[in-house]
N, C-alpha and C positions, 0 to 999 in steps of 0.2 A: 769192542771196547776201546775208545779213544781216549789217549791222555789228554789232561786239560790244556798242556803245553808239550811240544817236542822234547823228548827226553834229552839230558845234557851228557855228552861224552867225557870220559876221563880214563885215567889209568889206575889199575887197582895197586896199592901199596901193600895191603895186608888186610885180611879178614881176621878178627879175634872176638873172644868172648862171645862167639856164636851170632851175636845181634848187632855187631858194628864193623865197620870196614872204613879204612882211610883210603881216600882216592885223590889223586893229583888231577887237577882240572887243566884245561887247556892255557889258562892264564899263569899257571905256576903255582896256585894256591893248592894247598892240600887241606881237605876238609874231612870230617868224620860223617858218615852216613850210616844210617839204620839199615840193617840186613834184614829184611823180613822173611827169614827162612831158618828153621831150627835144625834142618838136617845137615848131613855131612857135606853137601854140595860136591860130591866126590868128582874130581877133575876140573872144577869151575873156578877155583880160588887161587889160582897160580899168581904171583905178583908180576906184575907187568901186564896182565890181561887188559883188554880193552873193555871198560864197563859203561852202563848208561844210567843215569840217574834221574829221578824226577825231584821236583822241588815244591816245598810247600811254604806258604807265607802265613802259617798260623802263628800266633804269638805265644802259645802254649807249647810248641815243641821244642824239645831240647835240641834236636839235630834236624836241620831243615831239608835235608836231603834223604832220599830213599833209593837204595839199589834196586833196579828193576830188572837188568838184562846184563849178560856178558857174552862176549864174542868166544866161540870155541871153534877149533879146527881140528879135524880127525882126518885131514888129508885130502879133502874135497874141497877145500875154500872155507873161510870164515862163515859162521851162521850165529845169528842171535839166539840166545836161550833165556827164556824168562824164569827168574828165580824167585819172585814174589808169590809166596803161597797164598796170599790173600786175594789173588784174581780169580782162581779157576771157579770157583762158585758162581761168581758174577758172570764169567764168561759162559758157562754152561747154561745158566738160567736164561740168559739174553737169547742163546742159540735155541734153547727148546721153545721159548716163545716166539721166535722167528721162523720155527718150523725146520731148522737146518740139521737137526739130529734125528735121522729116521727112525731109530729104534725107540725114540721118546716122543714120537707125535701122538696126537689125538687124544690128550687129556683136557679136561675142560678147565682144570685148576692148578696153580702151582704155589706152593708155600716154601720159604726158606727156614731153615734152623728151627725145625720142629722136635720137641721132646719125644724120644722113643726108648726102648730097651731099658737098661740099667745105667742111668745116669749120663744119657748120651743125646745128642741131638742129630738127627739126619739133615744131611747138607740140603736135599730138596725132596718135598713130598708131592708127587703129582696125584691129582684127585680126579675122578670122573664117575658120574651116576652109573654109566654102563659097565666101565672097565675096572671100577674099584680104584685101590691104593697101588701107587708104585712109589717105593723108597729108593732114593737115587744118592749114592755115596760117591764123593768126587775125589780123586787123588791126584796131586800135581806130579808130572813127570818131567825131570830135566836131565837124567842121566843118560849118556851114551858113551859106550867104551868101544864101540865099533861102528864105522860108518855106516849111516842108515838104520841103525837099531837103537830105537829107544827102550829104556830098561827102568824097572822098579822092583823093590825100593832101593835107595841108595845107601840105607843104613837100617839097623835092626828097628822095627817098628811093632811093639806089642800093642801098641793102640790100634794100629791098622789091623791087626790080626782080632782084636775085639771087635771093632766094626765088622770084620767077615762074619764073626759068629752071631751078631745081633741081627745081621741082614738075613742069615739063614734063619733065626727065630721069626722073622716076618714071613718068609716064604712059608713055613711050616703053619703059620696062623692063617695061610690063604691070600696073602698078599703077594705083589710082584716085587722084586728087588734087583736094582742093576747097580753095577759098579762102573764107574766111568773114569778111566785113566785119561786125563787131559795132558798131552804132550806139549809142552811150552817150547817147542824148537821145530823149525821147519825143514830141518835136513834130515828127518827120518821117515822111513817108508814102512816100518814095522815095528812091533811090540813085543817085548818078552820079559819074563820074571827073573829076578836075581837070586836064584836059589843058593848060590855060592856066598852072597852077602847075608840073606836072612831066610835060611830054611824053615824057621818056624811060621813065617809069613806065608811062604809059598804052600806049607802043609795045611794052613787054615784055608788058603784060597782053594785047594782041592777039595775040602770038605765042604765049602760052601757052594762050590760049583755042583757037587754032587747032591747039595740039598736043594738045588734049583736056582741059586742066585746066578744072575746073568753077567756079562761082561763085555765092555766095549773099550777100545782105544781111540781117541780122537786128537787129531794134530791141529796145531794153530799155525797161522801166518803171523810172523813178528816183524815188526818195524818200530822204529824210536817214535812214531806218531800213533800206532794202534796195534792191538793184538785182537786177532779175531779167528774163530773156530774156522777150519778149513773143510776138513773130512776125515772120515773113519778110516783107519789103518788096520791091516791085518794083526790080531792078536794071537800069539802062539801059546797054546795051552801047555802048562808044565807037566 
């Protein structure tokens, strides 16, 4: 996924009200940008952090800029971390269609945001006359508290646990269901769950796996010009 124009660097002044961030640009101006992430963004919101913004020329937008990435350093040098939770579904869909995710190859059709379960929408539904249906739920991953280790979730997510239960129902109905944990940071080599942050989610995950729900973690390459799915990384079962 290429950005329409290279991202604009700046320095984070503060994130507030979850959806907003003040950023000081290179020319000295301080602007307010939209923060497209409702999570805690644990470890990624320190004032003074180097951040990267996209800019829109839409006349209907209140804030022209969107916070896309932040630099983080866990002792191995700075790395770009994608915080925009609006990108993962598109990134995974593009990669499936290009055949870059081995576990999800071989389906004839792909649809996004299809209604299923109880008042839910599946991120991607794969369809094939021979293989049947595959329900794909995607979670954005940007937390890392130890060099090389991507972690999820970064806050309590009852909605995430609900999705796991509904995915289990799809398996019981005879379909395939796959959780994709998309890691928007290229400095990670493996993936694990944060039972210390949300034991409820991890408990729901264990039940889903026992029911037959599959899970993979996929890492991205990050740059101010492009985010691209790189490769699958090992996922540690909790």
